[in-house]
N, C-alpha and C positions, 0 to 999 in steps of 0.2 A: 433377410432373417423375419418371421413374421412379425407386422404392425407392432402387436399388440405384445410382445417381447420386447420392443424399446422405449413403449408407451410409459410416461413418468407419474405415480402418483401426483395429483393435484386436490390441493384442500382451496374450498372456498370461504371466503366467512363474511356471515350473513347477522341479521337477527333471527334469536331462538323464540320463534313466535308461539309455539306449539310443543310441549317435552316429549319423547320419545323417540324411537329410536327406528327406522327402518330402512330396506336394504333389497332394492330390487331393478328393473330397468328405465330407465327413464322415458315418458310421454311425453314430446314439444305441444303445448297446446298453442295454436297458431292464429294471433291474432293481428299482423302484418296486415296493413295496408289504412290503419283509422290513424295513425300518427304521421303522415305523410300528407297535407291538405295544398290545394292550390287555391288561390287567390283568381274570380274572374268579376268581371261588374256587368250589373243584369241592365237591361233596358228599364225607360220606365214601366213602359206597357207591358212588360212580364213582371215586374217587382210581385202583384198578387199571385201567382200563380210561383213563383217563386216562394212565400212565406207560407202558403198552403203545402210546398212539399214539404218543407220545416214541419209546421202541426202536423200534416202524415207522420212523417218518421216518429217525432213525440210520440204521435196514438200508437204507434203501433212496436214503439215500444214499450207501452206501459202495456197493453195486451198480453206480451210476450211477459213479460215479467209479472203480472197476474197469473197468467197460465203457473208461470213459476213454482209461484206461491202453491197453486192450489194442488199439486203434484210433489209439491217438498216432501222428502221422506217424511216418518215420524220422526227420527233424531232430531233435525234441525226444522221441525212443524214450530219449537219453540222461540225459534227468530224470525218467525215470516215478519213481527214488525219492524227490522231491520228494512227488510225489502219494499213493506207497506212505505216505510221511509222514502225508498228512492223512486216508489209510483211517486206520493207527492212531491219530490223534489222535479220530479221531472216538467211540472208545471208553476213551479217555482217562481216568483216574478222576474226574480234576477237574475234566473236564467232564460227564463221561457220569455218573457215580456221584452228585455233586454234585449235574446238576438234578435227579432222580429222587429225588432227599433235599428236594430243597427243595417240590418238588410236596408229596410226602408231608408232611412237617412245616409246611408252609404253606398245604397245600389250595388250591394255586394253579395254574392253567392252564398244560403245557408250552413253550409261546412263552413266556407271562413269566416261569418259571423260569431257561428257557435263558438269555433277556437279561440278567437279573440275575446268573448265575454267571460269563457272558462277562463280565462289567463289571466286577466283580469278578479274572477274572482278567487282564485289561487293567491293570487298577491293579498288577502287580504288576510289568509292565515300564514303567509310567509314569517312574519317578526315573532308568532307566537312561540312563548318556550314551553308549553306544555305540551308535553307531547301528544296526548287523548285528544285536545282541541286540534292540534296542527294534523291530526291523523284526520279528521272531519273534511280536509280536502278531497281525502282519499275517494269520499262517498261522489262528491262533485266529478269528479274525473270518472267514474265507474257511469252514474248517468249521463257524462255526455257522451263518452264512447260507444254507449248503447242505440244515442239515438243517429250518431256517427255513423256507425256501423249500418243501418236502415238509409239513410241519404246518399251515402258510397256502395252501399250494395254488396256489402261482402256478410259472406255465410258466417254466421256465430257455431262455434263448434261445441255441441251439446256431451259436456259431461258426464252427465247422466247415462249415454249411450258407452258409453267404452263398457267393455268387454272381456279385458284380460285385466289381470294385478300388475298395478302398477304405481310409479311412482309421478306425479301431475311437474313438469317444468313449461314457467311460466314468465312474458313480462311480467303480468298482472293476472289477478284473479279477484273479480268482486264477490262481494258478498251474496248472489245472485247464483253466479258461479259454484261456491264453493258448499252451497245448499244443494247442488245438485249432484255432491256427489255420492257414491253409494260404495259402504263403506266393506261388503266384500270387492272389490276392486282394486278401488283406489288407497295405496297404504299411505301416503304420503305428498307431502306438494312443496317445491319451492318458488320462487319468484323474485323478478330482478328490482320490483319496487314494493313499498310497503313496511310495516313497523308492526312492534308491538300491540299500541293502541289501536289499529282500525279492526275495522268491525267483519273484514274476513279472519283476521287472527281471531280475534273470540269465537267467530262459529270453529275454527277449528281446533280452539280448547272446548269447546263443548262436546265436539265429535268427537275430541281426543284421537286426533290426527296429527302426527306429527308433522309439522310447519317449519320453514327456515323461509323468511322474507327479509327483504332491501337487498340484493347481495349484484347490485350493481349491474354484470354482463356473464350470468348463469348461463341466456340461451344462445351465447355465442359461443360460447365455448363446449355447450353438453348437446348432443344428437340423442339422435333417435335409439331409443333400446340401449345408449350407454348402460353399465352398470353402475349405480349410484349409491352413496350410503348418506342417510341423512339425518342428521343430532339435532330433534329440535328443542334439546334442554342449552346446548352450548352456541349455537348457530351456525354448526359447521355441517356442510358436502364435501364429500370425498370422491373424487372421479379415480377410477382405474386406482381401486385399492389394490395394494402390494395382497399377497395371501396372509402376511403375519397382521395387516390392520384388520381385512375381511375376519381374521378369525378373533381377534378382540373386539372388534363391534361385532359379531354374534353373539360375543361371552355376555358384554355389555348388554342388550338388548334382551337377554333370557333372564339377567338381572332385573332389570330395571320393569320389566311385563312380570315378576314374582314378587316382588316388593309392592310395584302397583297393586296387584291381586288382596296379596297379606293386608295392607292398609286397607283398601275396599272393604276389606271382612272387618274390620275394628269402627267404619266412619261412623257408625250409628250408634256405637260405646260411648257413655260420657269420659269428655277430658277432668278425668279423676288423677288427682296426685295420689300415688302408693302409701301416701298420710292421708288422704282422707280430702284433702281439699279439691273443689269443681272449680270450672271454669268454664264463663260459656265463651265457644266459638264461632263466630259470625262472620257472613260472605261479604263482601264488598260487591254491588253491581251498578252498572250503568241506563241499563236497560229493563224494563217488567220482564223479559222473557228470561234473563239470567236466573228467576227467583227458582226455578223450579232445578239447576244447576247446584243452587244452594241445600235444596232440600236434599238431592241423589248425592251428595257429597256427606252429609253428615250434619249441616251447620244449622244454629241453635237457631237463628234469626238473623236479619240484618244490618250491620256495624254502621254501613255507611252505604247511604242509595246516593249516587249522583246523580243533579236533575238539569244538567246543562243540557245532553244531548238535543231536549224539545227547544229549547233558542238558536240552536247553533243553525246557518246557511239557510237561513229564510228571510222574507222582507218585512217577518211584523211578530211581534212577539207573539207567543201562546194567548189562546184564553184562559181565563180559571176552568172551565168546565174541560175542556181538553186536558190541563195538567191535572185535575180533579179525576180525572177518566183512568188517568193512566198509574197513581199512585191508590186509587183506591183497589185496583188490579191487584198490585202488589199486595197492597195490605190483607186485601182478601183472603188469597191465597196462601199467605203467612200464617191466616191465624190467629192464637193467639201469643205470637211467637214477636219480639220486639222488631218493629221498622223503622230505623232511625232514616229521619230525609233530610239529607243535606240543605241547604238553599242552595242560590244560584252561586258560583262560584265563580267568576270568565269576565273578561273586564267585557261588559255589555257591546260596546262600540265594536267590539271584533266579531261579535258573536249576531249583531242585526245589521245587516248588508246598508241597510238604510239610514243606518244612526248616522247624526251627521256629528261626530267625534271628531279630536284632534289624535294625532298619530303619535302614541308614547314614546318615548325613547326607550324607557326603560317598561314596560309594562307589567313585570314582575314587583318591582316595585312601586305602582300607579294605582288604579282607580280600579279596582277588582275585588269582584268577592263581595263581602259587608260595603267597602267603602263605595261602592255601584250602588249596593240595594238603599242605602240608605239617604245615597242622590238621587236615587230615582222611587220614591214612595210607593207611587201608584203602583207599578211594577214590582217592587217588592207587598205590596199588599193582597196585589193577584195571587201571586203564591203563596201566600200565607192564609187567606181564603182557604185555597186548595190543599192546602196540607191538613187545616182543623177539620175540613167538612172530611176529610178519609180518615180520619180521626177515629169518624164516629163508627166505623166499618174497623175495627183491631185495636192494635196495640202500636203506638207510632209514638217514638220522639222525634223531638227536632234540633237539630244542631245546625249552628253558624260559621263559618270559617271566618276563617283571617281575622279575630280577634284580637286587638292592640289595647282597647283601651276600654276602662269603662263606662265612660258615656254611650260607646257603640253597643257593649249589653244593654243599658236600659232603653235607649235608642229602641231600638228590636224591641224589645220585651212593650215597650208603647204603641208601637206600632200592631204587636200582636195583639195587645189587646181590643185597638179599635177594631181589627177586623172582624175578630171576634164577637166586641158590640156588633158591628155592621150586618153578622150572619145572623144574629140574635133578633136585630129589628126586624129581617127579614123573615122572619120563622123556618130558617135553611137548618137541616142535620148537622152538628158539629159537635168536638170536642174538644173544650178548653185544657181539661186536665192533663195534660200530658207532659212529660220531664222534657227538660228546656238545658241543650248545652251546647258548652262551647269548644271550638276546634284551638288544639293549643299547637300553634304552628310557629309562633312569632316569638323571638325571646324579651319581649316585652311582656306577654301573658306570663310568661314562666317567673319572672320575677313578683306580678302583681300576682301572680294565683291565689295568695293566703283572702286579697280583697276580692277578686272576680270569683270566688268559691261559694263568696256568702249571697252571689244574686242567680247561683244555678243550681241545675240536678244532675250534672254530671259535668265531667271532663273527657273529649277524644284527643289523645295526642297522633295530629300527624306529622309523620317522623320524616315523612320526605323532603317539602317545606322545614321542616323543621331544623333540619340537617344543613341543609341549602341555605338559609337566611342564617343560621348560629355560625356555620363556619368560611359564608361567602365563597359559597360555591354552588358555580351552575355545573348540573352533573352532564347535560347536554353536551358539555366542550369539551373536546376530549381531550385537552391540556393540562384540566385542571380535577377530570371527574373520579380519577385514581384516587386520589384526597376524601372525597366523600363516603363515608362509614358511620353506622349508626354507632360503632364501639369506641367512638372519641371520646376520650375522657370527659367533656364538657358536655356532649350529650347523653352521657349515663348522668351525669349530677343534675344537668336538669331533668332528666327524667324522674331522677329518686327526688329531686324536690318537692314536684307535682306528687307524686303519689303520697311523698309525706303530710303535705295541705290536703290532700284528698282526707285522709285518716284525721287528720287532724280536725278538718270541717267536717265531714260526717258525709262526703260524697264521692263516689265511686271515679275511678279512672278508668278509660277505656284507652286502646290501641288501635289505630285504624290505619296507621302507614307500612307502606315494604316489609317495614322491619318485623311487622307482628306477622307476616307469612313463611318466615324461614323457621325452621326447625331448629336450627342451627341457635338462633338468640334464643329460644324458647329458656335454658337456664336463669337466663340474665331477666328475661321478662319475669319470670316466674319470683325472682328475688326479690326485685326491685319492688315487686308490690302490685301488678299492672288487674286489675278486678276483671279483664272483658278485652278478649283480641279480636279482631276483625282483619277478614284477608282475601285474597281474590277463593274463589272459591275450590281449583283445583287445589290448591296447598293445605285447605279443612282438614281430612285424613292424617297428612305427615305432623302435624303440627297437635291435633290430638292423641298420635298414637307417643307422640316425645312425650309429653303431659303426662300420659300413665305408664312412664318410665322412669317418671321422677319421683324422689319428696320433696314437698317445699319446704320443710326443715334445713334439708341442705343447700337446696338453692339460697336461703337467706345467708346462710353459713357464709356461701362461695360467694353474695355479692357484696361481703363488708370486704373481702378480698379485693374482686374486680375493682372497688372503688378507689382502692389507692394506687394503680396500675396509672403511669405519666404517657403512657404513648397507644398509640390503637393497637399498634403490634402487641404490643405488651398483654392489653387486654385479649384480643384473639390467639392467643397461647397460653393464656391462661384458663381460658372456655378447652381448648382444645384438650390442654393437659389432662383437665377434671371430668368433661362431659366423650371426649373423644369418642369413646368407643362404643358409649348408648348413641351419639348422630349417624354413627357410621351405621347402625343395625339395619 
């Protein structure tokens, strides 16, 4: 009996990194050779030549990356900032200098020294709960792998040279690899490593290429030319699909593409309900290059510009001019549209390799975000000055994360005034008259919303942390992640309290957490009275379309029933019963 008749259908589950379905033949990208490194000792007289060998490998890696940047296809040119960051990482002190120091002090070969240093750097990221920050260790891996390849002498597969329609299968793909994808050749890709917050994932979503990451051992199971199915929304990869499965996924693929085309056609229409209420639908970004994606998907502005990236994986804090240049780039591209810049929201000791801070047992409840910034006022002032300077070039709002007390708001405003006064004395262009807002993501901020509203211009509800802190759930923990849901009655009541306070005190209430980006949640959010929603750029068209399908009057009546529900499941069932037909469109 032929082999294919007895092969069973295999389903692999990974992380859906970029939505879409593709069906095609596997193309294995071989990156063998750089994981296995032998250690050997170098004699004193050969140490200088070993260091030169390492320096040459770094130079070759930098030259290769610059060539990729110069030849990047039009679709990914907006993301060359990620690759430029990788060029900078090659010479980063904690990677470059530390490796040279290890070669000298331990008299070991460059490959072993590099591997040891990278392992140490990765440990810095190991205990971070935030998936975006954790994924930055991938950047270190990709950069070190590129150096390692030149040290060992292995050939790089040039993805740009692939000349047939395929699905890429690899242990890992760096942003540089992903940026070389030719859309007429590569239908999608899957990898053993990586996650949704990685830069590879960001580029995949920008290219709108279906991708599943973090599969673990896919490269050991899948062979070249195997027919595979990728579902980038659910994270499912299917090998040896039955005729029935193949037929189902062809139908799903056709429906997905038809829906995507329909939403795309309406993405630049206003988000206005059937009875005339208009909402601003904004995009969340992490890198300046993502601004184009917000505009392409019909975004009305930037509702959340995360500023952490410039602080990560480096030996020193970024200077004011470096921060200002990045902020100004975003502000100028957006023109009159709002750009909401959130101040630093990480534990700085994890961000900066040489900070002499002690490890925290529970960093999610520790010295992070505004707490860290107020403890390090010089670092905070540098960022505040950069934001005020960028505000002279467009419509900027400032957003302060993890506020839990009134004192934190007042201390921040004092530092902001000091930053403005210092810029005035120096004669630098700036704009102090910008909207000042706080994140509502800690239960104490919900309870004190009436008091805090008197000190700020707007609230922005960060549902990711608000749900996590309110329900005492680490959503990265598989044992309890199923309990994490935005329709928990306590969460709905908290949001209602915040929007009620906003109306009473005359300030706007926005939402920038993941809850805002799901069309299923829109009837609830409309009913609760949220004034503006901000989300991943790719979610904008579907959310705008949902808003255009509803009457705010119906949503307001509905929310009174929803708030009476006493379990999460009851709330979900009520939404399905009331709006299920519209959501399924």
